[in-house]
N, C-alpha and C positions, 0 to 999 in steps of 0.2 A: 753846822757847826760853823760855815762860815758866815752866817746872819750871823749868830750868837757871837763871835770874835769881834765883826764889824760895832753891832749895837755897845759893846761893852768898852771899845776902844771911842766912840766916838762919844758916847751916851745919849743917840736918837737910836729911839724905837722903831721899827721898820711897822709901818701899816699893815695891820693882819690881812686887807686885802690888794696887797700892792702884784700887778702883774707877775706871774709865775713863780714867785718865791714864797708869798706870803701864805702864814700860815692856815686863811681858809678860805685862799684862793680858788680851789678844788673842793671846796665844803658846800653843800645844798642846805639850809633850812626849811625853805619853805617846801611845804606840801606836794604842790604841783609838779616844782621841778625835782622835787626827791621820787615821784612816782615815775615822771619819765625818763630820768637816771637808771632805777632800779628795771626798768623795761627794756634799756638800752642795752646794760649789762648783761642782761638773761639771752639776748642775741647775740651779743656780741662774740663773733668764733676769732679763737687764736689769731688766725694767721690769715683775716682780713684786714682792709683797711679800718682805721679807727673811726669810729661815729656813734660818738654817745653824746647824745643831748647836752646841753651847759657844761661841758668837759671838750674845748678845744682840742687838748691832747692829753695821751694815755699819762695819767698821774705818776706811772712806775718808768716812764721814757727820763723822768728828771729825778729820781728819787724817793718819788713818796710810793704810800700805798691806796688803797682802796678803801680803808678802817676810817678815816676821816673824810671820805667823802658823803656821807649821810648823818647829819650829826639831829640830834631830838633836841625840840623845844615848842613850846606853846605854839608855834606857826605852824609847825610838822603837820601832815596826814597821814591818813594809816600806807599809804606806799611807801614813806621813809619808815616808818615802824615795824612795820610786815619785815620788810628788806634787812634791820636790823637781826630782827627774829630770827629769821633765816640762817641770815650769816653768821650769826655768833652762838645759837641754838640750836640749830637744825629744826625749827617750826614751819611750818607750812600753811598758814593762817589762811582760812576761807574768808572771803571776802564781808559777810556778816560778822565774823567773829573781828576783824581788821578796823569796821566801822564803829563797834562797840568800844575797842579798848583801846584807838585813836581817841577816844570824848574822853577818855579818862584820864590817859597820858595828858593830854593836853591842859586838862584844869589840873590834874599836879603839878604842869609845868608852870601854871600861872601860879600856882601855893608858891611853889618854890622859889618863881624869878630867874629861872636860868634853866640850862641843858636837862638834859635827863641820858644819864650813859646808859649802856646796854646791859647790865646788871641790873640795874634800876627798874628798866623797861621789863625786865625779866620776872624781876621780885612783884609788880604791879598786874601783871600777867595768872600767876600764878595766885596770889591772894584774892584777885576778882572772878578767874572761871576754872578752878578747881578746889572742888570742893566737894569732896567724895565721900569723907570720912564723918562727916557728923551735920545733920540730926542724924542720917540714914548712913547706913554703910554696908557694901556688899560683902556678905562672910562667903559664900561659894552660889555653884548656881548646877542644874543639870539640863542639858539640851536634848530632845529628841525629837527626830524628823521624823512626820510622817505625813496624814494628806496639809496639814500642817505644821508649823514649827508650835511644839510645847516646851515652856520654860516652869522649872521650880528651881524659884531664887532665893536663899536665904538672907535675909535682910535684916539687920539692928537697928530698931530704930528707938523712940525715947519712951515706947509700950513696952519695949525689949524685943528679943529675936522674935522674927516673923516668919513661917514661912509662906512665900508666896506662889500664887497660877497661875498663869495665863498663855493664852493662843495668839497667833501672826503669822504671819512672812516675813520671817526672818526673827531673828534674838533680839531688837530692838522691838521691832514690832507686840513680841510676845511678852514683853517686861511691860514694856506700856499698859499693854491690856493688864498684865496683873498686878501693876499699879495701882490701876484707873480702878478695880475692885476692891481693894485695898482700901483707898483713899475717897472713892466718889468722885475724885477731879476729872474733869474732863481734859484728855490730852492727845495731843496729834506732834507727830513729828513733822516740823515746817522746815527743817534741813540736817543732813549727814555730810561728815568728812573724815577720812582717816587716812595715814600716812603710817610708814617705818622711819624710828627715828635713826636709823643707820643700817648697814648691811648684813645678809648673815641670817641662819634661824631664831638665832640669839637675842635679835635686835628689840629693843621696846617698840611699841606702838600707840602713838596720841589719836583720840580720836575724840572730833568738836562735835555734839549735839547743838541743833536750837528746836524748843519745843515751844507749840501752844498752849498755858495752862489757864484753861479754863478765861482765853479769850487773851493772854499777856503771854508775848515771847521773851521766852530768859535764853541764856545758852548755860552751856555746861563743856568741860573739858577733863581728858582724865589719862593716866599713862596707864602700859602695863603689858606685859611680856605676853601676853594671852591677849590675842583682837579682841574676841568677845568679850572679854572682862572690860577691858577697856574702853568700850560701847556702854556696856552696862551703867559703869561708874561714870561715864559723862553723862546719861538720863541723872542718874543721881544726884550729880554735881547742879545741874539744871533745877531739879525739885530742890535741891537743898537752899539753893540760891533762890529760889521764889518764895520758901519758909521762912529767911533771912528779912526777906522784901517786905514781906507782911507782917514780921513783927514788928519790924522797923517803922510801919506804916498804921500799926494799932497804938 
């Protein structure tokens, strides 16, 4: 407020990097700086002396907050983007998702020639990684545990509803086996991660999966209150993304 009054009275704008009070003095755009700040903030304990890289003092000590500490543009890396999505949307992205998403966000920022805010980053994430509804979507499943996990999954596809059956060590492995029998594709699960979006028994789960499909790595993400459903739909997200890429390349 004082800065605004002085600017209006003198007609002299304050430089955004002016020490202590500039708008951007506690803001990092560089990917390496953002990654260091994110890691330090995770380690910083409330009652310990302030020790955060590139932030000589706690911004809250002079009435600032952490919302503007990390802002995203074409210079930003995976660490800054991951920080924003975790802070504002509760997503704890695995590293392999961070790397791919950072490349997409950087391209988008270059096209816009400016910053991308948290809601825009989240929209980009959903657009590029959550594709569990088309062309294939999960209608339901039954999972039985015997010597191996056996799954029967009802999947709607371009050819109509399909009942797929497969076996494996765990629901994802069994579902991938069922899809390979259905499609003839060679698929391996390269990586997988999941976490709850909140606390309590009704918290929504988010699942991240990376598949190797006929030698090409593709990631998929999905949300569901049922953890197994989230993981199966994440597999479908990756499969659907692969189909879209193949269609675009044809």
